[in-house]
Phi, psi and omega in degrees: 000139183250151177257038178299145180239125177274125183300320182296336183267357186242142178295161180304137181249121181287153178293163181305322185281350183269315177201155182297147177284150174288163179299318180296313181295322179300316179297318179297311181294320180300321179297320179291314180296322179297318179298323180278352182286351178264130182302324179294315181292322177297319178292321175302314178302316180296316179298317181290312183296325183269357179291143178308132181085356178075012176218154182219143174282143178303331179292333180279332185259341182299324182290349180281355185233151173264057183228156178286159179301318178299326179291317177299315179299320178299313180297321177295322178296320178299317179294322177294314181298326178284353179084020182263336181233153168233160183220162179215129178274131176231109185058242183264354184252154177247130179253136182245147172217148180286143176270106184303323181295330178292317178294324178296322178299315179296318180295318179297321181296328182264354181295143181292336177206159181299147172084003182272351180261123180302136181086358180287140175282344179277138174212150181298150176290126182296141178279118183301323181293325178290322179295320180289331179294333179278350184276000000 
């Protein structure tokens, strides 16, 4: 079971510097950051995200590490469980892709103010005086 969070189904989340996180939100974000805290998993994310087409077969990324296949599979499972990756089996191979909304959540949490992350549903409240100046 994955704890993936769909951005469209969740209310806008303010950045850390704007207001304190709820206990529930803290747990969700901590799981994602913890998964990325391991150098192998961070590199796996980078390899998958930068792979042509935005997805990579486990057979294409395994050779980049001096680790056994079961160890690579374990790290990929941790990233999936944290809601950072999704996968699809095609014949005998499994293809992985980064979940863009999960990365956007992490970026929004660390953004200095709402609305600074492209694709964020959060945006600063428009200043009425600035809007009237454009009229």
